[in-house]
C-alpha positions in Angstrom: 29.7 18.3 25.9 31.0 14.9 24.9 27.5 13.4 25.2 26.1 16.2 23.0 28.8 15.6 20.3 28.2 11.9 20.4 24.5 12.4 20.0 24.9 14.7 17.0 27.4 12.4 15.4 25.1 9.4 15.9 22.1 11.2 14.3 24.2 12.4 11.4 25.6 9.0 10.8 22.1 7.5 10.8 21.0 10.1 8.2 24.0 9.4 6.0 23.6 5.7 6.2 19.8 6.0 5.5 18.6 4.7 8.9 15.5 6.5 9.9 14.8 6.1 13.6 11.1 7.2 13.2 10.3 4.4 10.8 12.7 1.7 11.8 10.8 -1.5 12.8 7.4 -0.2 11.8 5.2 -2.2 9.6 2.4 -1.3 7.2 -0.8 -2.8 5.7 -2.2 -3.2 2.2 -6.0 -2.7 2.4 -8.3 -3.5 -0.5 -11.5 -1.4 -0.8 -14.5 -2.8 -2.7 -15.4 0.8 -3.8 -19.1 0.2 -4.4 -19.2 -3.6 -5.1 -22.8 -5.0 -4.8 -21.7 -8.5 -4.0 -18.8 -10.3 -2.4 -15.8 -9.0 -0.5 -12.4 -7.6 -1.6 -9.4 -9.7 -0.8 -7.8 -9.5 2.6 -4.1 -9.3 3.2 -3.4 -9.8 6.9 0.3 -9.5 6.5 2.3 -6.5 7.8 5.2 -5.2 5.6 8.3 -3.1 6.3 9.0 -0.1 4.1 10.7 -1.1 0.8 9.1 -4.5 0.6 7.7 -5.5 -2.8 4.3 -7.2 -2.6 2.2 -9.0 -5.2 -1.2 -7.3 -5.7 -4.1 -9.6 -5.2 -7.1 -10.3 -7.5 -10.6 -9.1 -7.0 -11.7 -12.1 -4.9 -15.5 -12.7 -5.4 -16.6 -9.1 -5.7 -19.0 -8.0 -8.4 -20.9 -4.8 -9.1 -24.2 -4.9 -10.9 -23.8 -3.5 -14.4 -20.0 -3.1 -14.1 -16.8 -5.1 -14.6 -13.7 -5.0 -12.4 -10.8 -3.4 -14.2 -7.9 -2.9 -11.8 -6.9 -1.5 -8.4 -6.0 2.2 -7.9 -4.5 4.2 -5.0 -7.4 6.8 -5.4 -11.1 6.1 -5.2 -11.9 7.8 -8.5 -9.1 6.0 -10.4 -6.8 8.9 -10.9 -3.9 7.6 -8.8 -1.5 4.8 -9.3 -2.9 1.8 -11.2 -2.2 -1.8 -10.3 -3.4 -5.0 -12.0 -3.7 -8.2 -10.1 -0.3 -9.8 -10.1 1.6 -6.5 -10.3 4.1 -5.6 -7.7 3.6 -2.7 -5.3 6.4 -1.3 -3.1 5.4 -0.5 0.4 6.5 2.9 1.6 6.2 4.4 5.1 2.4 4.4 5.1 -0.5 2.0 4.9 -1.7 1.5 1.3 -5.4 1.4 0.4 -6.2 0.1 -3.1 -9.7 0.8 -4.5 -11.5 -1.4 -7.0 -12.0 0.4 -10.2 -15.2 -0.6 -12.1 -16.2 0.2 -15.7 -19.8 0.1 -16.9 -20.7 -2.8 -19.1 -22.1 -1.8 -22.5 
């Protein structure tokens, strides 16, 4: 019974303090997706980040898309997610982040 009570108290204290045993020590990636670029490659971030880390969003590298101009990065391929400009700060959560290049047609 003492072991059971100790285990329950330990779990409750971890919850109250904000320690999540499922994510503790895990790291996550930021992946840049060219999203249809016709030339070049998106930037590569080989770092691994812990949850809560603030990371500077990279530029477009040497990517181009015929007839289009790079506008920003977005968490959704169609551009209806969270928008990030190069140099903005993104906060890593308990998941890998994929940022898609968003292109607008040149007039």
